[in-house]
C-alpha positions in Angstrom: -8.4 39.6 27.2 -8.4 36.2 29.0 -11.8 35.4 27.4 -10.4 35.9 24.0 -7.5 33.5 24.7 -10.0 30.9 26.0 -12.2 31.3 22.9 -9.1 30.8 20.7 -8.1 27.7 22.6 -11.6 26.3 22.2 -11.6 27.1 18.5 -8.2 25.5 18.0 -9.4 22.4 19.9 -12.5 22.2 17.5 -10.2 22.4 14.4 -7.8 19.6 15.4 -10.1 16.6 14.6 -10.7 18.0 11.1 -7.0 18.2 10.4 -6.7 14.5 11.3 -9.3 13.2 8.8 -7.1 13.1 5.7 -4.6 10.7 7.4 -6.4 7.5 6.3 -6.3 8.7 2.7 -2.5 9.3 2.9 -2.0 5.9 4.5 -3.9 4.2 1.6 -1.8 6.1 -0.9 1.4 5.0 0.9 0.3 1.4 1.0 -0.6 1.6 -2.7 2.9 2.9 -3.6 4.6 0.3 -1.5 2.5 -2.4 -3.2 3.3 -1.1 -6.7 7.0 -1.0 -5.8 6.9 -4.6 -4.4 5.2 -5.8 -7.6 7.8 -4.0 -9.8 10.6 -5.5 -7.7 9.1 -9.0 -8.2 8.9 -8.5 -11.9 12.4 -7.2 -12.0 13.7 -10.2 -10.1 11.9 -12.5 -12.5 13.6 -10.7 -15.4 17.1 -10.9 -13.7 16.7 -14.6 -13.0 15.7 -15.2 -16.6 18.8 -13.4 -17.9 21.5 -15.1 -15.8 22.7 -18.7 -15.7 23.1 -20.7 -12.5 22.1 -24.0 -11.0 18.4 -24.3 -10.1 17.5 -21.3 -12.3 14.4 -23.1 -13.8 12.8 -23.7 -10.4 13.4 -20.1 -9.1 12.2 -18.6 -12.4 9.0 -20.7 -12.4 8.4 -19.8 -8.7 8.8 -16.1 -9.5 6.7 -16.3 -12.6 3.9 -18.0 -10.5 4.2 -15.2 -7.9 4.0 -12.6 -10.7 0.6 -14.0 -11.5 -0.8 -15.2 -8.1 0.1 -12.2 -5.9 -1.7 -9.5 -8.0 -4.8 -11.8 -8.4 -4.8 -12.5 -4.7 -4.6 -8.8 -3.8 -7.4 -8.0 -6.3 -9.6 -10.7 -4.7 -8.9 -9.3 -1.2 -9.7 -5.7 -2.3 -13.0 -6.8 -3.9 -13.9 -8.8 -0.8 -13.4 -5.8 1.5 -15.1 -3.5 -1.0 -18.2 -5.7 -1.1 -18.3 -6.2 2.7 -18.4 -2.4 3.2 -15.2 -2.1 5.2 
């Protein structure tokens, strides 16, 4: 009976690394969702600044508008670089 327990422990030890493999995929999905939420928040902030009146609105609006264009392009370039480099 002790042999069966040892066999089971070895089998469970062999299965543990397989269970850990999907973790990087989940991490990539979480990072993607966070990135999408960040970009949506940035676009929403641009819209809110465009709709309200206050001193210095033009400068903040232009900065947000620039970020709405530059940040996604920058992220796309980084992703393509890592994809091409094989990482």
